[in-house]
C-alpha positions, -999 to +999 in steps of 0.1 A: -205-791+126-221-822+111-243-821+082-271-837+101-269-810+127-305-792+125-286-757+130-263-764+102-293-772+079-312-742+090-282-718+084-278-734+050-315-725+041-311-691+055-280-685+033-300-699+002-328-675+009-304-648+015-289-653-019-323-655-037-334-622-020-301-607-032-301-620-065-334-604-074-325-570-062-300-547-080-273-529-060-277-491-065-250-469-052-257-447-025-266-412-037-238-386-037-246-357-005-248-323-016-227-299+003-245-275+026-246-236+018-229-231+048-202-257+041-197-242+007-192-205+022-167-217+048-148-232+023-148-203-001-140-179+027-112-201+041-094-204+007-096-164+004-082-160+039-054-184+034-042-168+003-042-133+018-025-146+051+004-165+031+007-137+008+010-112+037+035-134+055+056-139+029+056-103+022+065-095+057+094-122+058+110-107+029+108-073+042+125-083+071+151-102+053+157-075+028+149-045+052+125-031+025+101-022+051+065-023+037+071-025-001+071-062-003+044-067+025+019-047+004+027-065-028+027-098-015-005-088+003-022-076-030-009-108-048-022-127-020-057-111-025-056-119-065-046-155-058-074-158-030-098-144-055-087-168-082-092-197-062-126-189-048-136-182-086-124-215-097-140-234-067-172-216-074-169-226-110-163-262-102-191-266-076-215-247-099-204-275-127-210-304-102-243-292-095-253-284-129-234-303-149-204-293-173-207-265-199-209-271-235 
């Protein structure tokens, strides 16, 4: 494109005007999206269920390997419940701190 081309001059003028307009405006980051209450509930339930299912599955597998019938299944199931509750409490605490700010 030649410098004398009217389109290139118009394009250069447009670029200058855009730079001026953008220079006067401050860039602000987009606001963080808040998680919906339903999304938070699904997250907490999923964490609890996953821990219980994994604990029960490990207990069942260990019972099959060691032929100890329901003992390890019950123990690992209870440990899965405890781990799931711990995860839910930790996640709820983190969500609360993100919403309200850190505790002192």
